[in-house]
C-alpha positions in Angstrom: 3.5 -46.8 -53.2 4.0 -47.8 -56.8 4.2 -45.0 -59.3 4.2 -45.9 -63.0 6.1 -43.3 -65.0 5.4 -44.9 -68.4 2.9 -43.6 -70.9 -0.2 -45.3 -69.4 -2.1 -45.4 -72.7 0.7 -47.5 -74.2 0.2 -50.0 -71.3 -3.4 -50.6 -72.2 -2.5 -51.0 -75.8 0.3 -53.4 -75.0 -2.0 -55.6 -72.8 -4.8 -55.5 -75.3 -7.4 -54.3 -72.9 -8.6 -51.2 -71.2 -7.1 -50.9 -67.7 -8.7 -47.5 -67.0 -5.4 -45.9 -65.9 -6.2 -42.4 -67.1 -9.5 -41.6 -65.5 -12.3 -40.0 -67.5 -10.2 -39.9 -70.7 -10.6 -43.7 -70.8 -14.4 -43.3 -71.3 -14.1 -40.6 -73.9 -13.5 -40.6 -77.7 -9.9 -39.4 -77.0 -9.0 -42.8 -75.5 -5.9 -44.1 -77.3 -7.0 -47.7 -76.9 -10.2 -46.9 -78.9 -8.4 -44.8 -81.5 -5.5 -47.3 -82.0 -6.7 -50.8 -81.7 -3.2 -52.4 -82.0 -0.1 -52.7 -79.8 2.4 -49.8 -79.8 5.3 -50.1 -82.1 3.5 -52.3 -84.6 2.4 -49.6 -87.0 -0.7 -51.6 -87.7 -2.3 -54.9 -87.0 -1.1 -56.7 -90.1 2.1 -58.1 -88.5 2.1 -61.9 -88.3 1.9 -63.3 -84.8 2.9 -66.6 -83.5 0.6 -68.4 -81.0 1.9 -67.4 -77.5 3.2 -70.1 -75.2 1.3 -71.0 -72.0 3.9 -69.1 -70.0 3.5 -66.0 -72.2 -0.3 -66.1 -71.8 0.0 -66.4 -68.0 2.6 -63.6 -67.9 0.3 -61.3 -69.9 -2.7 -62.0 -67.6 -0.5 -61.3 -64.5 0.8 -58.1 -66.0 -2.8 -56.9 -66.8 -3.8 -57.3 -63.1 -0.6 -55.9 -61.7 -0.8 -52.8 -64.0 -4.5 -52.2 -63.4 -4.1 -52.0 -59.6 -0.8 -50.1 -59.9 1.3 -52.5 -57.9 5.0 -53.5 -58.0 5.9 -57.2 -58.5 6.8 -57.8 -54.9 3.5 -56.3 -53.7 1.5 -58.2 -56.2 3.2 -61.5 -55.4 2.5 -60.9 -51.7 -1.3 -60.7 -52.4 -1.1 -64.0 -54.4 0.7 -65.8 -51.6 -1.8 -64.6 -49.0 -4.7 -65.8 -51.2 -3.0 -69.2 -51.6 -2.9 -69.6 -47.8 -6.6 -69.1 -47.3 -9.5 -71.5 -47.8 -11.6 -71.0 -50.8 -11.1 -70.3 -54.5 -7.6 -68.7 -54.7 -8.3 -66.6 -57.8 -11.5 -65.1 -56.2 -9.7 -64.4 -53.0 -6.9 -62.6 -54.8 -9.4 -60.3 -56.6 -11.3 -59.7 -53.4 -8.1 -58.6 -51.6 -7.1 -56.3 -54.4 -10.6 -54.8 -54.7 -10.6 -54.3 -51.0 -7.7 -51.9 -51.0 -8.6 -48.4 -49.8 -7.3 -46.7 -53.0 -9.4 -49.1 -55.1 -12.5 -48.4 -53.0 -12.0 -44.7 -53.4 -11.7 -45.1 -57.2 -14.6 -47.6 -57.5 -16.8 -45.2 -55.5 -16.2 -42.5 -58.0 -14.3 -40.2 -55.6 -11.2 -40.3 -57.9 -10.9 -40.6 -61.6 -8.2 -43.3 -61.5 -6.6 -45.6 -59.0 -3.4 -43.5 -59.2 -5.3 -40.4 -58.3 -7.0 -42.3 -55.5 -3.6 -43.3 -54.1 -2.6 -39.6 -54.1 -5.8 -38.6 -52.3 -5.1 -41.2 -49.6 -1.4 -40.4 -49.2 -2.1 -36.6 -49.0 -4.5 -37.1 -46.1 -7.7 -36.2 -47.9 -9.5 -39.5 -47.0 -10.8 -40.8 -43.7 -12.0 -44.3 -42.7 -14.4 -44.3 -39.8 -13.5 -40.6 -39.1 -9.8 -41.4 -38.9 -7.3 -40.2 -41.5 -5.7 -43.2 -43.3 -2.7 -42.5 -45.5 -1.9 -46.1 -46.5 -3.3 -46.9 -49.9 -3.2 -50.7 -49.3 -5.4 -50.4 -46.2 -7.9 -53.2 -46.4 -11.5 -52.0 -46.0 -14.1 -54.2 -44.3 -17.9 -54.3 -44.3 -19.2 -51.4 -42.1 -16.3 -49.1 -42.9 -17.3 -45.6 -43.9 -14.9 -43.9 -46.3 -15.2 -40.1 -46.3 -13.6 -37.1 -47.9 -12.3 -34.7 -45.3 -14.4 -31.5 -45.1 -11.5 -29.2 -46.0 -10.7 -31.4 -49.0 -14.1 -31.4 -50.7 -13.4 -28.4 -52.9 -10.1 -29.6 -54.5 -10.3 -29.7 -58.3 -9.4 -33.4 -58.9 -12.1 -34.5 -56.5 -14.7 -32.2 -58.0 -13.9 -33.4 -61.5 -14.0 -37.0 -60.5 -17.4 -36.6 -58.8 -18.7 -34.7 -61.9 -17.8 -37.8 -64.0 -18.9 -40.4 -61.5 -21.8 -41.6 -63.6 -19.5 -42.9 -66.3 -18.8 -46.1 -64.5 -21.1 -48.2 -62.3 -20.5 -48.4 -58.6 -20.1 -52.0 -57.5 -22.8 -53.5 -55.2 -20.4 -53.8 -52.2 -20.3 -50.0 -52.0 -23.0 -47.5 -51.2 -22.1 -43.9 -52.1 -23.5 -40.6 -51.0 -22.2 -38.0 -53.4 -23.8 -35.2 -51.4 -21.7 -35.8 -48.4 -18.9 -37.5 -50.4 -19.0 -40.7 -48.4 -18.8 -44.4 -49.4 -20.0 -47.2 -47.1 -18.6 -50.7 -47.5 -21.7 -52.9 -47.2 -20.2 -56.3 -48.1 -17.0 -58.0 -49.1 -15.9 -57.1 -52.7 -17.3 -59.5 -55.4 -14.7 -60.8 -57.7 -17.3 -60.9 -60.5 -17.6 -57.1 -60.3 -13.9 -56.2 -60.6 -14.3 -55.2 -64.2 -10.8 -56.1 -65.2 -10.5 -58.3 -68.3 -7.9 -60.7 -67.0 -7.9 -64.5 -66.4 -7.3 -64.7 -62.7 -6.8 -68.5 -62.8 -3.9 -68.0 -65.2 -2.4 -65.5 -62.8 -2.4 -68.1 -60.0 -0.9 -70.7 -62.4 1.9 -68.3 -63.3 3.0 -68.1 -59.6 2.5 -71.9 -59.2 5.2 -72.8 -61.7 
């Protein structure tokens, strides 16, 4: 499981887009990306910039996606290679696979305030899939799967806070959530168009095709 020890707000500022790495804070006026609309270390946005090369642009798009889903390079590359071996639009298949991770599904359902928190809930045995405890964050959910918070875990503070703020972000159409029972049902395959990450997926594929 990847654990990013860097200051996550600096990551969003470096990539030039919100990656929603800090939960509810990202949707509040305290968000560093909203308060400081420039990359860290610049001291302002007046610094002259050269036009980035194609490689630099592709690298930035790759970093955005990798950081957003909290993956290490080796893990992320594995998802790209799997998508390349399947029939269909590779970029869409990549996003579909990343969105279909259990930790992402828990986050997108509003049962965790960030993907990092969702990974922690999964690894600490707070989440079940079809009534069975799953501790692997990368577990691929499928249509028909029912994701549920264990009964004895429903009162923990991080979960309660996440559910209280669940209305801040829209739940994607491929999930149906019951906040009364703290369950989320996967009703379809994830739609790449609903991922909500401002990254050019095609440039990510081109980066690994060099």
